[in-house]
SELOTOR-962879 format. One record per residue: residue in three letters; x, y, z of N, C-alpha, C, CB in turn. Coordinates in steps of 0.1 Angstrom, whole numbers, plus 5000, padded with zeros to 4 digits. Glycine has a CB too. Layout:
 residu   nX   nY   nZ  caX  caY  caZ   cX   cY   cZ  cbX  cbY  cbZ
    ALA    X    Y    Z    X    Y    Z    X    Y    Z    X    Y    Z
...
END
This chain:
 residu   nX   nY   nZ  caX  caY  caZ   cX   cY   cZ  cbX  cbY  cbZ
    MET 1942 8962 1456 1951 8955 1451 1953 8944 1447 1957 8955 1455
    THR 1951 8939 1439 1952 8922 1436 1968 8919 1433 1941 8917 1421
    THR 1969 8908 1439 1985 8900 1429 1977 8892 1421 2000 8888 1440
    TYR 1978 8893 1408 1979 8881 1398 1989 8877 1389 1969 8883 1390
    TYR 1988 8866 1389 1999 8861 1379 2000 8851 1365 2007 8855 1386
    PHE 2007 8857 1355 2005 8855 1342 2013 8844 1341 2008 8867 1333
    HIS 2005 8830 1337 2011 8820 1333 2013 8816 1317 2004 8811 1339
    ILE 2019 8812 1312 2023 8811 1298 2020 8792 1299 2041 8818 1293
    SER 2009 8791 1292 2005 8778 1286 2000 8773 1274 1997 8775 1293
    ASP 2009 8761 1272 2008 8760 1253 2011 8742 1257 2026 8773 1239
    GLY 1997 8734 1255 1998 8721 1260 2003 8718 1269 2001 8714 1255
    PRO 2018 8713 1266 2023 8708 1280 2033 8708 1282 2021 8698 1283
    VAL 2034 8722 1275 2042 8735 1279 2036 8742 1289 2044 8744 1268
    HIS 2041 8747 1300 2033 8756 1313 2049 8763 1316 2024 8743 1332
    VAL 2047 8774 1314 2058 8784 1324 2046 8792 1335 2068 8800 1313
    PRO 2050 8785 1344 2048 8794 1356 2054 8807 1357 2053 8788 1366
    ASP 2045 8819 1367 2049 8833 1367 2046 8826 1385 2040 8849 1355
    GLU 2057 8829 1393 2063 8825 1406 2059 8844 1412 2084 8817 1404
    VAL 2060 8852 1403 2065 8864 1411 2050 8870 1410 2079 8873 1404
    GLY 2041 8873 1400 2027 8877 1399 2031 8894 1399 2016 8871 1414
    ARG 2021 8900 1397 2023 8916 1399 2007 8922 1408 2026 8925 1381
    GLU 2011 8935 1413 2000 8938 1419 1990 8945 1411 2004 8944 1431
    LEU 1978 8947 1409 1972 8954 1396 1957 8953 1404 1976 8946 1378
    ALA 1948 8966 1402 1942 8969 1406 1925 8962 1407 1945 8979 1402
    GLY 1931 8955 1394 1917 8949 1390 1915 8935 1380 1908 8960 1383
    LEU 1907 8933 1378 1906 8923 1362 1911 8927 1351 1892 8921 1357
    LYS 1901 8942 1350 1906 8947 1338 1919 8954 1336 1899 8955 1335
    ALA 1927 8959 1344 1942 8955 1347 1949 8945 1341 1945 8952 1358
    ALA 1941 8935 1346 1953 8922 1346 1948 8915 1332 1951 8908 1362
    ARG 1944 8919 1326 1932 8917 1314 1946 8922 1305 1912 8928 1313
    ALA 1945 8939 1310 1959 8943 1299 1971 8939 1296 1964 8954 1301
    THR 1972 8938 1306 1986 8930 1313 1987 8921 1307 1988 8924 1327
    ALA 1978 8914 1303 1981 8901 1299 1979 8900 1285 1973 8890 1307
    ARG 1969 8908 1277 1971 8910 1258 1983 8914 1256 1962 8922 1250
    GLN 1993 8923 1263 2004 8933 1261 2013 8920 1262 2006 8948 1273
    ARG 2016 8915 1273 2024 8902 1275 2023 8893 1260 2017 8892 1289
    ALA 2013 8893 1258 2012 8877 1246 2010 8883 1235 1999 8865 1246
    ARG 2008 8902 1232 2017 8903 1217 2028 8906 1218 2012 8912 1206
    LYS 2036 8907 1228 2047 8905 1228 2053 8890 1233 2051 8916 1234
    LEU 2051 8881 1234 2050 8867 1224 2049 8864 1213 2043 8860 1225
    ALA 2036 8868 1210 2034 8867 1197 2043 8874 1184 2022 8872 1197
    ASN 2047 8881 1192 2060 8885 1178 2074 8884 1180 2060 8901 1173
    SER 2077 8870 1187 2088 8874 1189 2091 8857 1190 2090 8885 1202
    TRP 2101 8852 1192 2105 8838 1187 2096 8830 1189 2115 8832 1192
    TRP 2083 8832 1200 2075 8816 1208 2067 8816 1197 2064 8817 1227
    ALA 2065 8830 1184 2050 8823 1174 2059 8811 1165 2039 8838 1160
    ALA 2070 8808 1167 2073 8799 1157 2072 8785 1164 2086 8802 1151
    PHE 2072 8786 1178 2069 8772 1183 2055 8768 1191 2079 8768 1192
    GLY 2046 8775 1190 2031 8776 1195 2017 8787 1194 2032 8775 1207
    THR 2009 8785 1201 2001 8792 1197 2002 8791 1214 1990 8789 1186
    GLY 1992 8791 1221 1992 8791 1235 1987 8804 1240 2007 8788 1239
    SER 1986 8799 1253 1978 8816 1256 1988 8818 1274 1951 8815 1258
    ILE 1979 8827 1277 1985 8840 1289 1975 8834 1301 1980 8861 1285
    GLN 1978 8824 1310 1963 8826 1317 1966 8832 1331 1953 8811 1320
    ILE 1952 8842 1338 1953 8848 1347 1952 8842 1357 1947 8856 1347
    GLU 1960 8841 1365 1956 8835 1382 1955 8845 1390 1968 8826 1389
    ASP 1946 8845 1398 1946 8856 1406 1953 8853 1422 1929 8861 1407
    SER 1949 8855 1434 1959 8851 1444 1954 8842 1456 1964 8863 1449
    ARG 1939 8841 1450 1935 8829 1460 1941 8817 1450 1916 8827 1463
    GLY 1945 8817 1440 1948 8806 1433 1941 8803 1416 1945 8794 1444
    PHE 1929 8809 1417 1918 8809 1407 1917 8817 1394 1907 8812 1413
    LEU 1917 8807 1385 1924 8807 1367 1910 8820 1365 1922 8786 1353
    VAL 1913 8830 1364 1898 8840 1358 1903 8845 1348 1892 8853 1368
    ASP 1910 8843 1338 1905 8845 1327 1921 8838 1315 1899 8862 1328
    SER 1917 8833 1303 1924 8834 1294 1932 8842 1281 1919 8829 1293
    ILE 1944 8844 1280 1943 8857 1265 1953 8847 1256 1953 8879 1270
    PRO 1948 8847 1243 1956 8834 1232 1969 8844 1230 1946 8828 1212
    ILE 1976 8836 1227 1987 8846 1221 1990 8846 1206 2000 8843 1227
    ARG 1984 8834 1202 1981 8834 1188 1976 8847 1177 1971 8825 1187
    PRO 1963 8849 1182 1953 8863 1181 1955 8871 1184 1942 8865 1183
    LEU 1964 8878 1181 1968 8890 1185 1981 8895 1180 1968 8890 1198
    LEU 1987 8886 1170 1997 8889 1156 1991 8898 1149 2001 8876 1146
    ASN 1997 8908 1146 1993 8920 1138 1999 8917 1127 1998 8934 1144
END
């Protein structure tokens, strides 16, 4: 299990995830990020920006970035 952090980033706005979540691997982290991005895209966030969910691993490396806006349904 690895701890992944899901930071919200939109230009100068950066909302850090200070807690993280233990997951089995990067595939599970990507699924979690997509779920969070979908929730944000369908909330008040969509009116203010596009941005992304940036996935960081427990070593501090950015391992992926999931866009928020394109996930609008």
